[in-house]
Structure formats: C-alpha cells, structure tokens
C-alpha positions in Angstrom: 0.0 0.0 0.0 2.8 2.4 0.9 4.6 1.7 -2.3 1.4 2.3 -4.3 0.9 5.6 -2.6 4.5 6.7 -3.4 4.1 5.7 -7.0 0.8 7.6 -7.3 2.4 10.7 -5.8 5.3 10.5 -8.2 3.0 10.1 -11.2 1.0 13.1 -10.1 4.1 15.2 -9.7 5.3 14.1 -13.1 2.0 15.1 -14.7 2.1 18.5 -13.0 5.7 19.0 -14.2 4.9 17.9 -17.8 1.8 20.1 -18.0 3.6 23.1 -16.6 6.5 22.6 -19.0 4.2 22.2 -21.9 2.5 25.5 -21.1 5.8 27.3 -21.2 7.1 25.5 -24.3 4.6 26.9 -26.9 6.4 27.1 -30.2 6.9 30.7 -31.3 6.3 31.3 -35.0 9.2 32.9 -36.8 7.7 36.2 -37.9 11.1 37.7 -38.7 11.8 39.1 -42.2 9.6 40.7 -44.8 6.0 39.5 -45.5 3.9 40.7 -48.5 0.3 41.6 -47.6 -1.5 39.5 -50.3 -5.1 39.8 -49.0 -7.0 42.1 -46.6 -10.5 41.4 -45.3 -11.0 38.7 -47.9 -10.0 40.9 -50.9 -6.8 40.0 -52.9 -4.4 42.9 -52.9 -4.0 44.4 -56.4 -1.7 47.4 -56.1 1.2 48.9 -58.1 3.3 48.7 -55.0 2.7 45.7 -52.8 2.2 46.5 -49.2 4.3 44.6 -46.7 5.3 44.1 -43.1 8.9 43.7 -41.9 9.2 42.1 -38.4 12.2 42.6 -36.2 12.1 39.9 -33.5 15.0 41.4 -31.6 13.1 44.6 -30.8 9.5 43.4 -31.3 9.1 46.2 -33.8 7.3 46.1 -37.2 7.6 48.5 -40.1 6.7 48.4 -43.7 4.3 49.9 -46.3 0.5 50.2 -45.9 -0.4 50.9 -49.5 0.4 54.6 -49.6 2.4 55.5 -46.4 5.2 53.8 -44.5 4.1 52.3 -41.3 5.8 51.4 -38.0 4.8 50.0 -34.6 5.2 47.1 -32.2 3.9 43.6 -32.0 3.7 40.9 -29.3 3.5 37.2 -29.8 2.0 35.4 -26.7 4.6 32.9 -25.6 2.1 31.1 -23.3 -0.9 30.9 -25.7 -0.2 29.5 -29.1 -1.5 31.5 -32.1 -2.0 34.8 -30.3 -0.5 38.1 -31.5 -1.2 41.8 -31.0 -0.1 44.9 -32.8 0.3 48.3 -31.0 1.5 51.9 -31.4 0.9 51.7 -35.2 1.9 55.0 -36.9 2.2 56.1 -40.5 3.7 58.9 -42.5 1.1 61.5 -43.7 1.2 61.4 -47.5 -2.1 61.4 -49.5 -2.6 59.1 -52.4 -5.4 58.9 -55.0 -6.5 55.6 -53.5 -6.5 55.3 -49.7 -8.9 52.4 -49.2 -6.2 49.7 -49.2 -4.2 51.6 -46.5 -7.3 52.1 -44.3 -8.2 48.4 -44.6 -4.6 47.4 -43.7 -4.4 49.5 -40.6 -7.9 48.5 -39.5 -7.0 44.8 -40.0 -3.8 45.2 -37.9 -5.8 46.9 -35.1 -8.3 44.1 -35.0 -5.7 41.3 -35.1 -5.8 38.9 -32.1 -4.4 35.7 -33.5 -2.7 33.9 -36.4 -2.4 30.6 -38.2 0.8 29.7 -40.1 0.9 27.3 -43.0 4.3 27.0 -44.7 5.3 30.5 -45.9 1.9 31.9 -45.3 0.4 33.5 -42.2 -3.3 34.3 -41.7 -4.0 37.0 -39.2 -7.3 36.5 -37.3 -9.6 38.8 -35.3 -11.2 38.0 -31.9 -13.9 36.0 -33.7 -11.3 33.9 -35.5 -12.2 35.6 -38.8 -9.3 36.1 -41.3 -8.5 39.8 -41.6 -5.2 39.6 -43.5 -3.0 37.1 -45.3 0.8 37.4 -45.3 3.3 35.6 -47.6 7.0 35.4 -46.8 9.1 37.4 -49.3 12.4 35.8 -50.3 15.2 38.3 -50.6 17.8 38.0 -53.2 21.4 37.8 -52.0 23.6 40.9 -52.5 27.3 41.2 -53.0 29.5 44.3 -52.6 29.6 45.0 -56.4 25.8 45.4 -56.3 26.3 48.6 -54.4 28.2 50.2 -57.3 26.7 53.5 -58.4 24.5 56.3 -57.0 21.9 55.7 -54.2 19.4 58.1 -52.6 19.1 58.0 -48.8 15.4 57.6 -48.2 15.2 56.5 -44.5 17.2 57.0 -41.4 16.3 54.1 -39.2 12.5 53.6 -39.7 11.9 57.4 -40.3 11.6 58.7 -43.9 14.0 61.6 -44.8 11.9 64.8 -44.8 12.3 68.1 -46.6 16.0 69.0 -46.7 18.4 71.4 -48.5 19.8 68.7 -50.8 18.6 65.2 -51.5 21.1 63.0 -49.5 22.9 60.4 -51.6 25.9 58.1 -51.7 27.9 57.1 -54.7 30.0 53.9 -54.4 33.2 53.6 -56.5 34.1 49.9 -56.5 37.5 50.4 -58.2 38.8 52.9 -55.6 36.8 51.5 -52.6 35.6 55.1 -52.1 32.2 56.7 -51.4 31.1 60.2 -52.0 27.9 62.2 -52.0 26.1 64.5 -49.6 24.4 64.2 -46.3 21.6 66.8 -47.1 23.8 69.9 -46.8 27.5 69.2 -47.0 29.5 67.1 -49.5 30.9 64.0 -47.9 33.8 61.7 -48.9 35.3 58.6 -47.4 36.3 54.9 -47.9 34.6 51.6 -47.3 35.8 48.1 -46.6 34.7 44.6 -45.7 35.8 42.0 -43.2 37.6 39.0 -44.7 35.2 36.1 -45.2 32.1 38.2 -44.6 30.6 39.1 -48.0 27.7 41.1 -46.4 29.9 43.1 -44.1 30.4 46.9 -44.7 32.2 49.6 -42.8 32.8 53.3 -43.6 35.9 55.1 -42.5 37.8 58.4 -42.9 34.5 60.2 -43.6 35.0 63.9 -44.1 32.6 66.7 -45.1 32.6 70.3 -46.1 31.6 72.8 -43.5 28.6 74.7 -44.8 25.7 75.6 -42.6 22.1 74.9 -43.6 18.8 75.7 -42.0 18.2 72.1 -40.9 21.4 70.3 -39.8 19.7 67.5 -37.8 19.2 65.2 -40.8 22.8 65.6 -41.8 24.0 64.8 -38.2 21.8 61.7 -38.1 23.1 60.5 -41.5 26.7 60.9 -40.5 26.0 59.1 -37.2 24.3 56.2 -39.0 27.3 55.9 -41.4 29.6 55.4 -38.5 27.3 52.6 -37.2 27.1 50.6 -40.4 28.5 47.1 -40.2 26.7 45.2 -42.9 24.1 45.5 -45.8 21.2 43.6 -47.1 18.5 43.7 -49.8 15.7 46.2 -49.0 12.0 45.4 -48.9 11.3 47.1 -52.2 12.9 46.6 -55.6 16.2 48.5 -56.1 16.7 49.3 -52.4 19.3 48.2 -49.9 19.4 48.6 -46.1 22.6 49.4 -44.2 22.7 47.6 -40.8 24.4 48.2 -37.5 26.2 45.6 -35.4 22.9 44.3 -34.1 21.4 43.9 -37.6 19.1 46.9 -37.2 18.5 49.1 -40.2 20.2 52.5 -39.8 19.9 53.8 -43.4 17.7 52.7 -46.4 19.0 53.5 -49.9 17.1 53.6 -53.1 19.0 53.3 -56.4 18.9 56.6 -58.3 16.9 56.6 -61.5 18.8 55.8 -64.7 21.5 54.2 -62.7 22.8 50.6 -63.3 25.3 48.7 -61.3 28.7 48.5 -62.8 
C-alpha cells in the first residue's frame, strides 16, 4: 500500500511538471523578415506597390508599407498561448494618395488582429472572432554582394523614419575600383572609404568620412546620416525593388538607400 501511494504521488508530480513545462514551451512562429500583404479582409491585394510588413524579432518592432504611407509600430506574440499576436502603437507617414482604401483596410486589420495561423510560408491574421483579416506571404530576398552597391543611391530613410524636406537630397555614390564613397548628407558634400571583413561578404564599414563645413537651415538630418554611417557594419537587400538597407552591429537598419533613377550597377 505504501509503495502504491508513493508511485501515485510520483506520477501526479510528473504530470504536473509535464503540464507546466508544456504551457511554457509553446512554439513561437518565426515572424522575422519581410512578408507581403496578399489579401485584406478577404480581398486580394492588387496594387502597383505591394504593401508589406517587416518584423524585427530582436526589438519586437514592425515596419513596412501600408499601400500609400510607410508604417511602423510594435507587435507581441504570446509565448504562453499558441496562435496569439497583437499589434500596437501603429503609426504612418502622412502622404495622401489617389486611392487610400487599401491603406485604411490594412491599418484596420492590424488593429483588429488577435491571433494567427501559419501554413508554410503563409500567415493568416485573425480577429477576436477567428475571422481572417489579413494574409501574409514570406518574401524571399535575393542575396547581394558588394559590387551590387556600385553607383549612385538616394538616402530615403534614417532608421525607420523617412527623410523629410532638406536642402539637398542626400545620396551616396560607391566607386568599386577605388573603394571610395562620396555624395552629400543633405547639406554638405561627404567623402570617405569603405571596406569589408575578410570572409564576410555582407559586411560593410565606412571610414575616414570627411565633409565640407557649410551651414544649412536644418542640420539635424545631416547629423543623423553621419552618425548612421559610423554605425554601419553590414548591408542587405531592401524590402522594395532597387533598395538596400545598411545595418548596425545588431542587424538593425540605420539607413535605407534607393537606387537613383537611370543608374545601373557597374
């Protein structure tokens, strides 16, 4: 009898431990990377520029394009309850486009999202009633090498914030033969060099950056661009065609570049 009691107690303890462990071991879906928004509220997206979401799991931040404006905010995946996700602090830039319905639907769907279901490279976002409000499809980025940076690029974003109105459009021009970069930081002309770490084809570091000494009405943008250039440690393909992102040591985007019109890589 005593042995049976001990065995029963041990079995109960094992069940409690297993159940507790299972509750804490919910598999977390890998949201990281760029996901195209392919449908919203049951309607297939048909837009000249595909809206997308880019998830940063290190910071639980999300940014992307809502159909007209760039968006940014936060997200939280519930580690104790499988299939639960919430978006918060969603903000957008303030441009007006001829067609704003898609953007309004995207933002409304994100605000209503309570859960998700993943199947392969597709994620369906659900509202509180388990109704599908949005479908996301993982975007596969092409791999870049250093020579793909050759030529002239416009600086469009500093971090997740779009470059606003400035004295001069900031740009970088990469000279592969000389391993030099020149351009402007929105006011002053800048020049410097760039290099890579051996064996790391996606690495990138700027050095010996110098600039002219003019003063412009708004110097904050220039200061932020120069600071970002000092933080760059690698690069990757951007979310949109003909864009690249320059990343810091933690893999966080510090600058987004868009290839200048009529430019082709050397």
